[in-house]
N, C-alpha and C positions, 0 to 999 in steps of 0.2 A: 608315244605317251611313255613312261617311266613307270614299272610298276610299281604299287603296292609292297611293302613289307611285309616277309611270309620264313616263318624259319623252313628253310631246306628241306626236303626228306629224308637229306642224306642225316642231315643232324638229329633227328629223332629216331627211338629204338624200332628195331622190326617189328615187336609186339606190339607198342603205341600206334605205331603208323597203322598196321593193322587193324585195330580198334575205332583207329579215326577216320578211314576209309568207308567203317561198314555204322557210322553212325548214323541213323536215322536215316540207310539208304534209298528207302522207299521212299519217306516224305522225300528228298531230292529226287529220285527218280521221277514223281509225279510232277513235280513242281518245274523241275527240266524239259519233260514231256509237254506240258501247256506251251510255258514261255516257246519249244518250239514249233508249235501248232497254232498257237493262237497270234492273234496281231499285238494285243494289246490285254496283260494279266495284270492283277492287282491281289499281289499278297498280301493276308492280313490276316488280322484277329478279332476276335467281337471286343467290345467295351473301347475298344479305341477311337477315339474322335477324330482324328489322324484319316484313319481309314476311309469310317463312313465321310467327309470329307470331298477324299478323291471321289471316290465310289459316282457321290454326288456329282461334283464339278464333271466326270465322265459322265453320265448320263443326260444331265442339262447341254452339254457342248453334243448330245448325241451319238456318244463314242461305245460301239458293244464293244466291253470287254467279257472275261475271265475273271472269275472271284475263288482265289483259292483261301479259306481260313481253315488257321490252325488254333486253336482254343480262345484261351482269354488270359486276361492276367493273372489268373486261378489256377490253370491248367495249359498242359501240352508244352511249356518252357524250353521244355528239352527238345523238342522238334523244332521249335522257330529259333533254337539257338543253332541246330545245324542251317537252316537255309542262312542265317545272316556267315555263318562261317564261308558257307559256300559265293554266296554274293562277294562278302566285303561291305555288305550295306549295314550299317549300325540297329536301326530303326525298322518299325514298320506303319506306312504300307510299303514295300517295295513293289514297283512298278515297270512293268519291261511290255519294252515299243518294239517290234519287228522282233526280236531277242535281246535288243538290248536295256539293261536297268537305266532308265530315266532317275531314278531314285524315289521322294519321298513328296509329302505333299508341298512343300515349296516349288521343288523342280518339279514337278508333273504340271502345278499351274500356273508355273511359268511358261512353260514348252505350249500348254495351251494359250495361252495369252499372245505367244508373239508368234503361233499357226505352227508350230515344228511342230507338234507331233501331228498334228490332221493331215501336216506334210506327209509325214512318214509313213503313217498308214496308208496314205492314198498311193502313194509312188511304191508302195511295198519295198522302201531300201532302208536299212537300219533306224535306230529310232534316234530323238532329238540328242543334239549335241549337249553335253556339258554343260552347265553353266558355271564358270568359276565365281568361287565364291557363296554361293547360293547353298542354303540345304535343301 
């Protein structure tokens, strides 16, 4: 699979690269640790209806998950930006299954509907395959 476009580290000044690597590194360590440890992780923010919908859908499917909340529309936007830069996913929620980013609400609900999310959890396999053309 081709990687997404990203500015090569060689094209970033050393001082800027150091700042980029330190940008809310504590938040990234917390998210990375949860993603490595938990079968299902939902990263979100307060007041976001898509985050609420995903949490409700997982609960209705009796799927246990770890929820990490980083602020709301009015707070912690820089911490959420660090998470977005790390994952490459532009919105919240960000749902991870067995260490694999599934995506947001639409992709998570599609994986629940086709059973791939449940199968990934039960098999201990990597998360559902991306669904082309869905968000």
